[in-house]
N, C-alpha and C positions, 0 to 999 in steps of 0.2 A: 605516569599518574596524571599529568596534566590532559593527555591527549584522550584518557579514557573518561575524565572528567567534562571533556568538550562533547565528546560522543554522546553521553548520557543527556547533556544539557538539550543538544538538539534532537536526539531520537526520542527522549522522556520528557523533555520541557519542564523537568523538576516537578513532576505530578505530585498532587499532594492527596489527594483523595484516588514408419511412416505413412499410413493411409492418410493422415490429416495433410500432410506436407503435399502427397500427390494430387489430392483434391484442391489444396490451396493454389498449386501451380496450375492447375487446369480450369480456374475460374475463368469464366468468359469476361471479356472487357466491359460489355454490357452490364449493368446494374441488375442485382437479381430482382425479380419481380416477387414482390410480397404484399399480402393483401395489407397488413398493418404490421411494420418491423418492429415498431416500439409500442405496442399496445398498453404498456405500463404508464406512458406519457400522454398528458392532456394535449388538447391542439393548440398548442401555444407556438410562439415565436422559436422557441430552442428547439422543439421538435422539427419545425421546418426547417430551420437553419441547419440540423443536422441532416435531415434526409435531402434539402438540397446540394450541400456539400458532397456527400456521397454519391448523389446521381450526377454530377457534372463532373467528379474527379474519375469515375469508372465508365462512362460513355465515351467509347471510342468514336473519335472525330470532333469531340469537345473542347473548346479553347481551355477547358480546365483538367482534361484528362492527364491521370497519374498512372504511368505503367506499375502492373504488379509489383515489381521488383522494389519500387520507391514507395510503396503505401505502409508507411510506418506510424504506427499510434502507439503513444505512450500514456500511461495512467500512473497517478499515484495510488496508492492504498488507503491508508487511513484516512477516513473522512471522505473519500472518493469513492472508493470500492466497497467499504464497509465503515459502520460506525467507530468513532474513536472515544467516545464519552463513556463514563466520567474520568477515566484514564487511558492512555494508549493501552490495547489488549495485549500487547508484549510486555508490558510493566505488569499487568493482570498474571500473564503466566510466569512473571520472574517470582512476585510475591507469594504466588501458589507453591512453586517450586521449593522454596524455602521450606515448607511444611513438609512437600514429600521428602526431601533430602534431610529433613531433621534426625531421624533415628541413626543416621550415620554421624550426627555431629552431637553428642551429649553435651559439649561445652555452650552450645545457642543457649541453653537453658539461662544462662546467666551472663550472656555476652549481646549487648545490643549492636545492631537493630533488630535482631534475630530474635532475643526474647520476647520483644515488645511484638512482633509479627506472630510468634506462636501464641501470644494470648491474645491475638485477633484487635492489637492496641495499634492501628496503621498510623495515626497522626504522631504518636510518640516513635514509632518506627522511622517515619519520615522526617523528624523533627532534626535529624541530624543532616538534614540537606545533602550535598554533592558526597561527602564522605559515606554517608548511609547507603544512598543506591551505587556509589561505585563497588561497595561490600556484595550489594545483594546481587548484582550484575555478574561480576568476577565469578561469584559462588556459582551461580545459575546459569552461566553462557560460557565457562571455559574449564579446562582442568578435565576434559572428557573427550572421547572421539566423536569424529563427526556422527556416527551413526547411533552414537548413544543419546547425543544432543536431539537428533531427528525422532527417536521414538519419544523422547520425552514430550516434544512437541506436539507427535501425533497422538500420545496418550491424553496430554490436555486438552486437545481440539476435540476429543472424541468425548470428554468426561464434563468439563469446566461449564458452568453456566453464566450469564451474564445477570449481575444484580438486579437492574430493572427490568427485563423483559423474561428471566428464565428460561432464556433461549441459549442454544450453544453459540459460542463466539463466531464460528464459520456459518451461522444461519442467519447472523445480523449484516448479510451481506444486501446491497441495494439492487433490487429487482430491476428496476429500470436501466442502471449501469449493466446489470448481465445481459439485457436487450440489446443495449449500445455495442457492447462487445461482441456477442453475436452476428448483428447486424454488419458491423464492419468487415467481420471474418467471412460472413457469407458473399462479400464484396471484394474479396483478394485482400482485404488489411489483414497484416501481422500484427498482433496486439502484444505490447510489453508492460509489465508492470515496472516502475522508477519510483521506488519508495526510500524513506529515510529509514523504515524499519529494516529489521536486520533479514539479511537473503537468506540464512538457514532457518530463521523463523518460520518465513514464508513457503518456502521451498515444499515443505511436504503437504501442504494443503491447497495451495491455490489452483491445481488444475483441476482438482474435483469441484472447487467452489466456482471457478471462473471461466474454466477451459482454456487457461493460460498454463503452458506448460512448464517445468520449473527452469529449463534453459533459456526461458526468455523473462526472468526477474532479475532485474538490478537493484540492490539493496545495499547498506550499510553493512559493514563486516569486520571481524577481528581476524589478527593473523591467524594461522594454523602452521602446523610444521608435520613434516612426515618422518614416522619412525618404522622401525623395525622390532617387534618382540622377541623375547629370547627363543620363542617357539617358532620363530620365522615368519609370524603372520605379519606382514605390514598394515599400517594404521594412519589415519591424520587427525593430530590432537588439536584442538582449540584453545589458544592462548588469551592471558588475559592482556591483549596488545592492540590497540586501534590499528585497523589495516586501511580502511576507508569510510568517510561520511558520505552518503548518498540523499544529501540535503540540501536545499539553496543552492548555493552556485554550484554545489558539487554534483547537481543532477544534470545538467548538459555534459559536465566533463565524464558522468557516468555512462551516459548514452555514449558518447563518442568512444570511450574506450572498451565498453562491453557489447554494444550495438553495430558501432562502426558507421550510421547513417542518421542523419538529422532527420527526426519524425516531422510529416506534414500535419499530424493530429495530436493533440495533447491535453490531458484534463488532469485539473488538479483542485483542491478547495482550500487551501491555506498560502499564505505569503512563503511558506516553505516550497512553493511548486511555482512561483512567481518567476524565478531564472529561468526554468524549463519552458514556461509557457512563452515567455519573451523570446528565447532562442529559437522557437519553434515558428513562432508567428511572424518574425521580422526577417526571415529568409527571404531571397527571390526566387523565381521562376515557378514552381508549382504553385496553385491554391493551398493556403493553410488554414487551420481551424483551432482555436484555442477555447476552451470551456472551464468553467470554474463553479464546482457544485456548491451554492452557497444554503447553510443550513439554517432553514427559518420554521421549522416545525416543531413547535415545542409539543405538539401533543402525541405525533406518532413518532418523534425523533427527538432532538434537540434543537434549540435557537441560539446561536451564536457567531460571532465574527470578530469586531474590532477587540473586545475587552476578554477575550477567551485567552484562559491560559493554556489551552489545547487548541490547535487547529486556527490560530489567529488569522484572520483574515481583516486587513487594512489596506495595504500598499495595492492589493489586487483589486478591491473594490474601487478603490480610487483611478487607478488606470485601465480599468476594463474597458472602458469606452474609447480611449486612446488606442488600444491595441485590437479593438475588435473583438475581444473576447466575449464569448457567451455566457451570460450569467445564469444558471439554472437555479430558479427559486423552487425549492425543494416541495414547501408547502403549496404552492398554486400550478407547479410545473408536470408534480408525479400524482399520478392517480393512487399509487400504492408505494411503500418505501421499501418494505422486506417481502420476500416470497411468502412469509407467513400473514401477512396483513392482508383484511378484507379488501 
């Protein structure tokens, strides 16, 4: 139980409120010519730094040239590729799933935290703290086949909308970051997600949203087991037991275990990404690039950093200059935030 509670603390921060491969292998060693590879970025220092890095690392003969096989770029997801306020979107999914599953659990009408959730009283539901969240996650993320869980995620992504924007959650992706992912891939980089979020939660929708295949997603996970039903059908069942936490110091570990190469480019937005950025940018040999998305736009998105209960950014701000990490100021560096913004 303690490991599940730790997983919840890190993952949810106790919130209260092949043709593609063929093309990649054939990428020329010269950088791809584009009129403006990052049109949603203003002409500021962060954009110039990105373009300069890609140019020098993909120009054959350059002192900073990196072979295609070593062009590995890792991106956090929550707060880096899509929004994460007022609660992590995976928690929003879990809360919504309680309502979907309620008809099969009539006992929830009189059992907390489910009773409060079904009555729309989120504050009371989460007043139980870790214990309440443990119950909610255990019910919504385990005790089912991996196929059944994936369907529940896909159905939610297709129907659920964010309370502030009224948009589907997978529409609240950052247009400038999509352009960055595309720019890197066009120049021979292989892009990975390395997130504290659940890997099974992300896999169903990330390829359509970001162009990142599901096998290039590293995330937190719970244990699974293989079993064969009485009719001879094999299946994999999700268990209410922690397998791996891909957050903070776990991110370099996850990269090593699942990718097998140290990245040369890493992007995050919070102190949960500090170790990944540190591990990436302190390596010798190739040039390295570390980037932090700083949420400074209270109008188009949210403004938060040091005092936030989600996506807290303190140590990263303090040490960005020390490690030469590029701070991306969302308000001043991005012409638009979401694909649907004017």
